[in-house]
N, C-alpha and C positions, 0 to 999 in steps of 0.2 A: 608332861603334856604327851598326851597319846596317839599316835603316828595316826590312829583310828579319829579320831575327835579334833586333827588338826585343819585348820581354816584351809590353807593350800594344798592343793595334791600333788604330790612327783607327776611326772610324762614321761611313756617307755621314749617315745619320740618331741623328738623336738617341732616344733611347727615348722614349715618350710618358710614362714618369711626369716627366721630367724639363720643366717649366711656366715658367723664366725662362731668358733669355736667356744669363746667364754658366754656369747649371749645365748645357745643352745645350754650348754649348761646350767647359766641363771636360771632358765626358763624351765629347764626339765625336773630341777632341784626344789622347785618351787619358793623362790628367793623375791621376786616379782615380777610382775605382770603389766603388760604395756597398757596405756590409755590414751596413748595419741604417738604419732613420730615425736620420740626423743623426749616424753613426757612417763614417765610407771608410777605407781604407786607397789611402795616396798610391804610386802606378806610379810607373816609374822617369825619364819626363820632369816629374813632377810634383814628383819630391822634386829631384831637381835643381835645380828651379825656388824651390823653399823653400829650399834651402840657399844657394843665392846670395844670393836675398834677406837671410836672416838673416846674412851674412857682412857685406851693407853697413848692417845697423843694430848690427853688432856693433863695426864700423867708427867711425860715428856717437856710441853709448852712449861708446866709450871716449874717444872727442875732448871729451866732453862731460862728462868726469869720473869715468864712471859705470866700477863693477868689478863683472864679473862673476860669479854666482853660481847654484849649481845646488839648489835647493830639495825639498824631496819632496812628489811628487803625493800623498801619502798622511799624513793630518793628525790629529791625537788631538783629537777632538769637543770635549772641556772648552777646547781655547784658543777655540773658537769659543763655546760658551757664557759663558766668561769676559769675551766681547768686544759681547757680547750679539747678535749677527748670525748665531747656530744659529737668532733668531727671527724676523729682518728679512731674510731669505733662505732662510728655511727651504724655500720652494717648488722651488730649481734644487739645493739641496744633496743629493750621495748619499753613502748612509751604508752603510757596514759593519763588520762585527763580525770580531775575529780569533778563534781559541779559546777563547780567555778569556773569549769575552764584554766585550772591551773595545770601545767603540765608537769609531770612524774617519769620517772623512768623507774623501773624493776631492775634493781642492780645486779648487774654480770660482776662486780668485786667495790671494796668499799675504802678507794686510796681518797675520796673526796672528800666520804662520809667523817672518814678518823682524824683527816686532817682539820676539820671545822671542829669537831669534837676537840682535838686536841686543843685547838686556837682559845675554846671557852673554856677549857679545864685548867692549863699548865702556864702558869704565872711568871716563873725564873727560869734561866739554865740551871740552874741547883735542884729542878725537878727532873730532872735528864741525866742519865740514860732511863729510857723507860721504853718497857714491850706489850704493848697489848694483840691479843688472839682474839680468834671468833670460830663458832663452826656453825652455818649459815646457811642459808639457802639462796642458791643465785642465780639469774637468768640471762641464757644469751639464746639468742635468735638466730641459732644455727642453718645454716643452709642445707645442710646432706648431715642431720641424723644420722648416726650408724653405729655398730658396733656395740649393740647391746647399750650399756651405763659408759659405755667409755667416752663418748660425744652424743649429750643432749643439751636440750633448750632446757631443763627445772635439775638444778643438780646440786650437793653440798659441796661447799667446800671449807676448808680449815685457811685461814688466811691471818697473816702475822703482821704487825707493822712496828718499825722500832724507829725512835727521836732520840737522836746523839748530839750532841754538842762537837766532834771532829768527825772526821774521815779515819782516823784509829777506833774513835769509840764505835763508829760505824761497823767498822772490820770485824772488832768485836762481838756485837750483836747477830751482827749474820754466820760468823763463825758457833756462834749458841745456838741459833736457830738450827744451822746445818747440821749441827752434831745431834742434836735433839733429832733430826726428821732421818739422819741415820738408824739414830737407838730404835724410832717409831718401825722401822721398817724390820729390824732385826728381831724385833718383840713381836709383830705380823708373820716373823717367815717368810718375809718374801724378798728372796734378793734381788738387788739394785745393783744398778753403776751409775756414778754423779757425772755428768758431762758436763760439757762448758755450752752454754744457751744463751740466745739474742735471747734480751730484754720485753723486744716489741714495744706495741703503744706507752707501756706503762714505762719502762725509761729505765736509767740506770747504768751503774759503774762494769757492775758485776752479777753473773748471774749465772746458776746452773738447773739443767733438768734432770731427775732422776728417771731411770729410763731403769723399765724390768724385760729383759729379753723374754721373747717367746717363740715358738716355732713357726706361729702365723703376723709376726711382725708387730 
């Protein structure tokens, strides 16, 4: 593809409303275009980048023993009510209703759905351990979308879920996923630092975040 024929054009100067360096560079390079606050269209070059990253993620998650699934983005609200997270995550949930007035949410994450799937598919402890993952669109009603693609209302998440028979087996699954993430960032050429983190509304015993240190924070 010749640059002269490319659908999105590069910009000499960043738009005035792009206030962070990453946001400015993304727009100047013609990678994405904002439709509304926290909602972006990915343009041809940006979409190629995303697909290359996704392929690296798939290769490393498969290497770690993961199996890829695709879970629905729209989820019955009763699943969230049963887990109690309809209340703890109420500030980011986006609710919709169908023609029969049944309530749904646009998935900000998929713990509830994957647990329901697990209960339907797994019949014995002999089926574990197992790990499933997906690369899926998520939706969160962020109060202050900012930083370009760093904090948005619609975004792509790679989420993984393991089911284990013991704490020791869970540690093995956790370490396998952690090692996969380290390899993913290395292959993408992104220098990162893992740090201890708060599990937040999801809960759990151990949690880490992977930080990319920049001059702009």
